[in-house]
N, CA, C and O atoms as CSV, one atom per row, in Angstrom:
chain,resi,resn,atom,element,x,y,z
A,1,MET,N,N,21.583,-28.207,-28.149
A,1,MET,CA,C,22.024,-26.855,-28.417
A,1,MET,C,C,23.329,-26.545,-27.669
A,1,MET,O,O,24.250,-25.954,-28.234
A,2,LEU,N,N,23.395,-26.941,-26.420
A,2,LEU,CA,C,24.609,-26.737,-25.643
A,2,LEU,C,C,25.767,-27.510,-26.260
A,2,LEU,O,O,26.898,-27.023,-26.299
A,3,GLU,N,N,25.482,-28.709,-26.740
A,3,GLU,CA,C,26.519,-29.525,-27.376
A,3,GLU,C,C,27.050,-28.846,-28.633
A,3,GLU,O,O,28.253,-28.886,-28.887
A,4,ALA,N,N,26.175,-28.223,-29.426
A,4,ALA,CA,C,26.579,-27.515,-30.645
A,4,ALA,C,C,27.438,-26.299,-30.288
A,4,ALA,O,O,28.443,-26.030,-30.945
A,5,SER,N,N,27.038,-25.569,-29.248
A,5,SER,CA,C,27.806,-24.393,-28.821
A,5,SER,C,C,29.177,-24.810,-28.322
A,5,SER,O,O,30.174,-24.144,-28.599
A,6,LEU,N,N,29.227,-25.914,-27.585
A,6,LEU,CA,C,30.503,-26.416,-27.081
A,6,LEU,C,C,31.395,-26.853,-28.243
A,6,LEU,O,O,32.603,-26.617,-28.229
A,7,SER,N,N,30.803,-27.478,-29.227
A,7,SER,CA,C,31.571,-27.909,-30.396
A,7,SER,C,C,32.117,-26.704,-31.155
A,7,SER,O,O,33.262,-26.710,-31.606
A,8,GLN,N,N,31.282,-25.666,-31.291
A,8,GLN,CA,C,31.743,-24.443,-31.966
A,8,GLN,C,C,32.881,-23.789,-31.183
A,8,GLN,O,O,33.862,-23.313,-31.755
A,9,LEU,N,N,32.723,-23.780,-29.879
A,9,LEU,CA,C,33.753,-23.184,-29.028
A,9,LEU,C,C,35.063,-23.955,-29.152
A,9,LEU,O,O,36.130,-23.345,-29.228
A,10,GLU,N,N,35.001,-25.272,-29.175
A,10,GLU,CA,C,36.195,-26.082,-29.353
A,10,GLU,C,C,36.867,-25.779,-30.690
A,10,GLU,O,O,38.092,-25.685,-30.775
A,11,GLN,N,N,36.044,-25.628,-31.737
A,11,GLN,CA,C,36.579,-25.316,-33.064
A,11,GLN,C,C,37.258,-23.944,-33.058
A,11,GLN,O,O,38.346,-23.781,-33.611
A,12,LEU,N,N,36.609,-22.960,-32.430
A,12,LEU,CA,C,37.187,-21.615,-32.367
A,12,LEU,C,C,38.497,-21.606,-31.581
A,12,LEU,O,O,39.459,-20.948,-31.975
A,13,VAL,N,N,38.527,-22.332,-30.481
A,13,VAL,CA,C,39.754,-22.412,-29.690
A,13,VAL,C,C,40.852,-23.083,-30.514
A,13,VAL,O,O,42.000,-22.638,-30.493
A,14,GLY,N,N,40.517,-24.130,-31.225
A,14,GLY,CA,C,41.498,-24.797,-32.090
A,14,GLY,C,C,42.029,-23.852,-33.157
A,14,GLY,O,O,43.230,-23.818,-33.424
A,15,ASP,N,N,41.127,-23.083,-33.767
A,15,ASP,CA,C,41.542,-22.106,-34.778
A,15,ASP,C,C,42.472,-21.054,-34.170
A,15,ASP,O,O,43.479,-20.681,-34.770
A,16,LEU,N,N,42.122,-20.586,-32.981
A,16,LEU,CA,C,42.954,-19.582,-32.314
A,16,LEU,C,C,44.340,-20.132,-31.961
A,16,LEU,O,O,45.341,-19.425,-32.075
A,17,VAL,N,N,44.389,-21.374,-31.539
A,17,VAL,CA,C,45.675,-22.004,-31.227
A,17,VAL,C,C,46.534,-22.081,-32.489
A,17,VAL,O,O,47.733,-21.809,-32.441
A,18,GLN,N,N,45.927,-22.447,-33.612
A,18,GLN,CA,C,46.673,-22.513,-34.871
A,18,GLN,C,C,47.156,-21.131,-35.303
A,18,GLN,O,O,48.297,-20.968,-35.734
A,19,GLN,N,N,46.269,-20.135,-35.182
A,19,GLN,CA,C,46.666,-18.769,-35.535
A,19,GLN,C,C,47.790,-18.278,-34.634
A,19,GLN,O,O,48.724,-17.623,-35.097
A,20,ASN,N,N,47.698,-18.591,-33.363
A,20,ASN,CA,C,48.734,-18.195,-32.429
A,20,ASN,C,C,50.076,-18.826,-32.797
A,20,ASN,O,O,51.113,-18.165,-32.739
A,21,GLN,N,N,50.056,-20.082,-33.167
A,21,GLN,CA,C,51.288,-20.766,-33.578
A,21,GLN,C,C,51.855,-20.141,-34.840
A,21,GLN,O,O,53.064,-19.940,-34.952
A,22,ALA,N,N,50.976,-19.831,-35.798
A,22,ALA,CA,C,51.434,-19.201,-37.035
A,22,ALA,C,C,52.041,-17.832,-36.746
A,22,ALA,O,O,53.071,-17.478,-37.321
A,23,LEU,N,N,51.418,-17.068,-35.869
A,23,LEU,CA,C,51.950,-15.754,-35.508
A,23,LEU,C,C,53.274,-15.876,-34.762
A,23,LEU,O,O,54.183,-15.075,-34.978
A,24,ALA,N,N,53.386,-16.863,-33.894
A,24,ALA,CA,C,54.638,-17.085,-33.172
A,24,ALA,C,C,55.754,-17.447,-34.151
A,24,ALA,O,O,56.883,-16.976,-34.011
A,25,ASP,N,N,55.441,-18.283,-35.140
A,25,ASP,CA,C,56.434,-18.642,-36.160
A,25,ASP,C,C,56.860,-17.411,-36.957
A,25,ASP,O,O,58.046,-17.193,-37.205
A,26,SER,N,N,55.875,-16.614,-37.351
A,26,SER,CA,C,56.177,-15.390,-38.097
A,26,SER,C,C,57.030,-14.445,-37.262
A,26,SER,O,O,57.957,-13.819,-37.776
A,27,ASN,N,N,56.719,-14.345,-35.988
A,27,ASN,CA,C,57.472,-13.475,-35.094
A,27,ASN,C,C,58.922,-13.929,-34.988
A,27,ASN,O,O,59.834,-13.102,-35.004
A,28,ARG,N,N,59.140,-15.234,-34.880
A,28,ARG,CA,C,60.509,-15.757,-34.818
A,28,ARG,C,C,61.266,-15.450,-36.115
A,28,ARG,O,O,62.430,-15.051,-36.093
A,29,THR,N,N,60.582,-15.644,-37.237
A,29,THR,CA,C,61.209,-15.361,-38.537
A,29,THR,C,C,61.562,-13.887,-38.659
A,29,THR,O,O,62.666,-13.536,-39.077
A,30,LEU,N,N,60.616,-13.023,-38.291
A,30,LEU,CA,C,60.864,-11.588,-38.377
A,30,LEU,C,C,61.964,-11.149,-37.419
A,30,LEU,O,O,62.756,-10.266,-37.747
A,31,SER,N,N,62.018,-11.749,-36.256
A,31,SER,CA,C,63.076,-11.415,-35.297
A,31,SER,C,C,64.448,-11.783,-35.851
A,31,SER,O,O,65.409,-11.028,-35.706
A,32,ALA,N,N,64.528,-12.944,-36.484
A,32,ALA,CA,C,65.798,-13.371,-37.084
A,32,ALA,C,C,66.181,-12.440,-38.236
A,32,ALA,O,O,67.347,-12.072,-38.376
A,33,GLU,N,N,65.202,-12.058,-39.061
A,33,GLU,CA,C,65.481,-11.153,-40.171
A,33,GLU,C,C,65.897,-9.778,-39.653
A,33,GLU,O,O,66.781,-9.139,-40.225
A,34,LEU,N,N,65.274,-9.327,-38.587
A,34,LEU,CA,C,65.641,-8.040,-37.994
A,34,LEU,C,C,67.076,-8.081,-37.470
A,34,LEU,O,O,67.841,-7.138,-37.671
A,35,ALA,N,N,67.433,-9.158,-36.808
A,35,ALA,CA,C,68.808,-9.284,-36.296
A,35,ALA,C,C,69.804,-9.255,-37.446
A,35,ALA,O,O,70.855,-8.622,-37.343
A,36,GLN,N,N,69.483,-9.933,-38.534
A,36,GLN,CA,C,70.371,-9.938,-39.699
A,36,GLN,C,C,70.456,-8.539,-40.310
A,36,GLN,O,O,71.538,-8.090,-40.687
A,37,ALA,N,N,69.325,-7.856,-40.407
A,37,ALA,CA,C,69.330,-6.498,-40.964
A,37,ALA,C,C,70.145,-5.552,-40.085
A,37,ALA,O,O,70.846,-4.679,-40.597
A,38,LYS,N,N,70.057,-5.720,-38.770
A,38,LYS,CA,C,70.853,-4.885,-37.863
A,38,LYS,C,C,72.345,-5.134,-38.069
A,38,LYS,O,O,73.139,-4.193,-38.087
A,39,ASP,N,N,72.724,-6.397,-38.224
A,39,ASP,CA,C,74.132,-6.733,-38.465
A,39,ASP,C,C,74.616,-6.118,-39.781
A,39,ASP,O,O,75.702,-5.542,-39.846
A,40,GLU,N,N,73.791,-6.249,-40.828
A,40,GLU,CA,C,74.157,-5.688,-42.119
A,40,GLU,C,C,74.269,-4.169,-42.033
A,40,GLU,O,O,75.175,-3.574,-42.616
A,41,ASN,N,N,73.346,-3.546,-41.305
A,41,ASN,CA,C,73.375,-2.094,-41.140
A,41,ASN,C,C,74.654,-1.660,-40.422
A,41,ASN,O,O,75.293,-0.682,-40.811
A,42,GLU,N,N,75.014,-2.388,-39.382
A,42,GLU,CA,C,76.240,-2.069,-38.643
A,42,GLU,C,C,77.467,-2.196,-39.545
A,42,GLU,O,O,78.357,-1.347,-39.519
A,43,ASN,N,N,77.504,-3.258,-40.336
A,43,ASN,CA,C,78.624,-3.449,-41.261
A,43,ASN,C,C,78.687,-2.325,-42.294
A,43,ASN,O,O,79.766,-1.828,-42.617
A,44,LEU,N,N,77.523,-1.928,-42.808
A,44,LEU,CA,C,77.497,-0.844,-43.789
A,44,LEU,C,C,77.947,0.472,-43.164
A,44,LEU,O,O,78.646,1.257,-43.805
A,45,GLN,N,N,77.553,0.713,-41.926
A,45,GLN,CA,C,77.987,1.939,-41.252
A,45,GLN,C,C,79.498,1.941,-41.034
A,45,GLN,O,O,80.154,2.967,-41.212
A,46,LEU,N,N,80.045,0.790,-40.648
A,46,LEU,CA,C,81.499,0.699,-40.479
A,46,LEU,C,C,82.220,0.926,-41.803
A,46,LEU,O,O,83.235,1.620,-41.852
A,47,ASN,N,N,81.691,0.337,-42.878
A,47,ASN,CA,C,82.286,0.535,-44.197
A,47,ASN,C,C,82.215,2.003,-44.610
A,47,ASN,O,O,83.160,2.544,-45.185
A,48,LEU,N,N,81.093,2.634,-44.314
A,48,LEU,CA,C,80.940,4.043,-44.655
A,48,LEU,C,C,81.958,4.892,-43.898
A,48,LEU,O,O,82.560,5.801,-44.470
A,49,MET,N,N,82.147,4.598,-42.620
A,49,MET,CA,C,83.133,5.343,-41.829
A,49,MET,C,C,84.534,5.156,-42.402
A,49,MET,O,O,85.311,6.108,-42.475
A,50,GLU,N,N,84.856,3.932,-42.807
A,50,GLU,CA,C,86.166,3.678,-43.400
A,50,GLU,C,C,86.337,4.447,-44.705
A,50,GLU,O,O,87.398,5.013,-44.966
A,51,GLN,N,N,85.289,4.462,-45.520
A,51,GLN,CA,C,85.350,5.196,-46.784
A,51,GLN,C,C,85.496,6.689,-46.532
A,51,GLN,O,O,86.248,7.367,-47.232
A,52,GLU,N,N,84.776,7.210,-45.528
A,52,GLU,CA,C,84.891,8.632,-45.205
A,52,GLU,C,C,86.309,8.981,-44.754
A,52,GLU,O,O,86.838,10.036,-45.105
A,53,GLU,N,N,86.917,8.092,-43.975
A,53,GLU,CA,C,88.300,8.315,-43.554
A,53,GLU,C,C,89.236,8.341,-44.761
A,53,GLU,O,O,90.108,9.204,-44.863
A,54,LYS,N,N,89.046,7.383,-45.675
A,54,LYS,CA,C,89.885,7.341,-46.873
A,54,LYS,C,C,89.691,8.592,-47.715
A,54,LYS,O,O,90.661,9.173,-48.202
A,55,HIS,N,N,88.447,9.006,-47.887
A,55,HIS,CA,C,88.172,10.199,-48.684
A,55,HIS,C,C,88.749,11.440,-48.010
A,55,HIS,O,O,89.262,12.338,-48.676
A,56,GLY,N,N,88.659,11.479,-46.693
A,56,GLY,CA,C,89.232,12.605,-45.957
A,56,GLY,C,C,90.738,12.672,-46.136
A,56,GLY,O,O,91.299,13.749,-46.341
A,57,ALA,N,N,91.386,11.528,-46.059
A,57,ALA,CA,C,92.843,11.477,-46.238
A,57,ALA,C,C,93.211,11.869,-47.667
A,57,ALA,O,O,94.183,12.592,-47.884
A,58,THR,N,N,92.445,11.399,-48.628
A,58,THR,CA,C,92.713,11.743,-50.027
A,58,THR,C,C,92.520,13.241,-50.243
A,58,THR,O,O,93.330,13.886,-50.908
A,59,ALA,N,N,91.447,13.791,-49.682
A,59,ALA,CA,C,91.194,15.232,-49.825
A,59,ALA,C,C,92.329,16.040,-49.200
A,59,ALA,O,O,92.740,17.061,-49.752
A,60,ALA,N,N,92.833,15.595,-48.065
A,60,ALA,CA,C,93.941,16.301,-47.409
A,60,ALA,C,C,95.194,16.251,-48.272
A,60,ALA,O,O,95.911,17.245,-48.382
A,61,ARG,N,N,95.460,15.111,-48.880
A,61,ARG,CA,C,96.633,14.987,-49.756
A,61,ARG,C,C,96.494,15.889,-50.979
A,61,ARG,O,O,97.452,16.544,-51.390
A,62,ILE,N,N,95.295,15.916,-51.554
A,62,ILE,CA,C,95.065,16.779,-52.718
A,62,ILE,C,C,95.244,18.242,-52.328
A,62,ILE,O,O,95.876,19.015,-53.048
A,63,GLN,N,N,94.679,18.613,-51.177
A,63,GLN,CA,C,94.817,19.990,-50.712
A,63,GLN,C,C,96.288,20.354,-50.500
A,63,GLN,O,O,96.709,21.458,-50.844
A,64,ALA,N,N,97.065,19.437,-49.939
A,64,ALA,CA,C,98.490,19.688,-49.727
A,64,ALA,C,C,99.206,19.863,-51.064
A,64,ALA,O,O,100.084,20.718,-51.188
A,65,LEU,N,N,98.842,19.065,-52.058
A,65,LEU,CA,C,99.450,19.198,-53.379
A,65,LEU,C,C,99.076,20.529,-54.022
A,65,LEU,O,O,99.920,21.186,-54.632
A,66,VAL,N,N,97.830,20.921,-53.886
A,66,VAL,CA,C,97.390,22.203,-54.436
A,66,VAL,C,C,98.163,23.341,-53.770
A,66,VAL,O,O,98.589,24.283,-54.439
A,67,GLU,N,N,98.337,23.251,-52.483
A,67,GLU,CA,C,99.080,24.289,-51.764
A,67,GLU,C,C,100.542,24.330,-52.206
A,67,GLU,O,O,101.127,25.406,-52.325
A,68,ARG,N,N,101.125,23.164,-52.446
A,68,ARG,CA,C,102.512,23.122,-52.918
A,68,ARG,C,C,102.640,23.766,-54.282
A,68,ARG,O,O,103.575,24.519,-54.553
A,69,VAL,N,N,101.659,23.446,-55.152
A,69,VAL,CA,C,101.687,24.018,-56.489
A,69,VAL,C,C,101.483,25.532,-56.416
A,69,VAL,O,O,102.145,26.281,-57.134
A,70,SER,N,N,100.580,25.982,-55.561
A,70,SER,CA,C,100.293,27.411,-55.415
A,70,SER,C,C,101.483,28.160,-54.843
A,70,SER,O,O,101.689,29.334,-55.152
A,71,ALA,N,N,102.254,27.499,-54.022
A,71,ALA,CA,C,103.410,28.143,-53.386
A,71,ALA,C,C,104.679,27.969,-54.210
A,71,ALA,O,O,105.758,28.362,-53.766
A,72,GLY,N,N,104.570,27.387,-55.400
A,72,GLY,CA,C,105.751,27.141,-56.232
A,72,GLY,C,C,106.401,28.425,-56.692
A,72,GLY,O,O,105.849,29.510,-56.506
A,73,PRO,N,N,107.589,28.305,-57.302
A,73,PRO,CA,C,108.363,29.473,-57.701
A,73,PRO,C,C,107.648,30.370,-58.711
A,73,PRO,O,O,107.859,31.583,-58.704
A,74,GLY,N,N,106.833,29.822,-59.549
A,74,GLY,CA,C,106.144,30.638,-60.549
A,74,GLY,C,C,105.001,31.437,-59.949
A,74,GLY,O,O,104.528,32.387,-60.574
A,75,ASN,N,N,104.552,31.087,-58.781
A,75,ASN,CA,C,103.408,31.759,-58.179
A,75,ASN,C,C,103.800,32.629,-56.993
A,75,ASN,O,O,102.930,33.199,-56.334
A,76,ALA,N,N,105.061,32.739,-56.715
A,76,ALA,CA,C,105.503,33.497,-55.547
A,76,ALA,C,C,105.644,34.965,-55.843
A,76,ALA,O,O,106.010,35.740,-54.959
């Protein structure tokens, strides 16, 4: 009976070691994917900031043109 319990315990420990290895592998994979997602997020945020700057500059130019047209000789 003790031999059977010891054998079961060895099997359970072996199973736990395998599960632990699988979880460690998954953790490494997820960590790498998270790092990549963070890099992509940072790049997207930088691109968004650049686009906002461009849109802001375009809006300012349009506003200046509208003001020029509004201040023209026909509207004075």
